[in-house]
C-alpha positions in Angstrom: 57.6 156.6 131.7 55.3 154.2 130.2 55.6 152.1 132.9 55.5 153.7 136.1 52.0 155.2 134.9 50.7 151.4 133.9 51.7 149.5 137.5 53.8 150.4 140.1 56.0 147.4 141.5 58.2 146.5 144.4 61.1 144.5 143.2 63.5 145.7 145.6 63.5 142.4 147.6 63.3 140.0 144.6 67.1 140.7 142.6 68.4 138.1 140.9 71.2 137.5 143.9 68.3 137.3 146.2 66.8 134.6 144.2 69.7 132.6 143.8 70.9 132.7 147.2 67.1 131.5 148.4 68.1 128.0 146.1 71.3 127.8 147.7 73.9 129.1 144.2 75.3 132.2 143.2 75.3 134.1 140.4 79.1 132.3 139.2 77.0 129.0 139.5 74.6 129.8 136.1 75.9 128.6 133.5 72.9 129.8 130.7 70.0 131.6 130.6 67.0 131.8 128.5 65.6 134.8 128.8 61.8 134.6 127.2 61.7 138.1 126.5 64.1 141.3 126.7 61.9 143.6 129.0 63.3 145.0 131.9 61.8 143.3 134.7 63.8 140.1 132.6 67.2 141.4 132.0 68.0 144.0 134.8 70.0 141.3 136.4 72.2 139.3 133.6 75.1 142.1 134.2 75.3 139.7 137.3 75.7 136.8 135.0 79.0 137.5 133.7 79.9 133.6 133.2 76.5 132.7 131.4 75.3 132.0 128.1 72.2 134.2 127.4 69.8 132.7 125.3 67.5 134.3 123.4 64.9 134.7 120.2 66.4 136.0 116.8 62.8 137.7 117.1 63.0 139.5 120.6 66.7 140.8 119.6 65.0 141.8 116.4 62.4 144.0 118.5 65.5 146.0 119.9 66.1 147.8 116.7 62.1 148.6 116.4 60.5 151.9 117.2 60.9 152.7 120.5 60.6 148.8 121.6 59.7 149.7 124.9 56.5 150.7 123.6 55.6 147.5 121.8 52.0 146.2 122.8 50.9 150.0 124.3 48.0 149.7 121.7 46.5 146.3 122.5 43.1 146.7 124.1 42.5 146.4 127.4 41.3 142.9 128.3 
């Protein structure tokens, strides 16, 4: 809900598979994926990486159990 109100993105042509294909790879070629943070735009394609090890920091993983993790940072002052 919050993302739809703050910004609109067109990522329809920027899927993980399409990006890998442009580089000459497939999802099966990926053995390790390092995730900077667990926002949907960073984890949406992880299901395609069935052979890969997924690496994320413990601190970021812990945010999943916090209240309303998708709203984290929403109360920060605007820049």
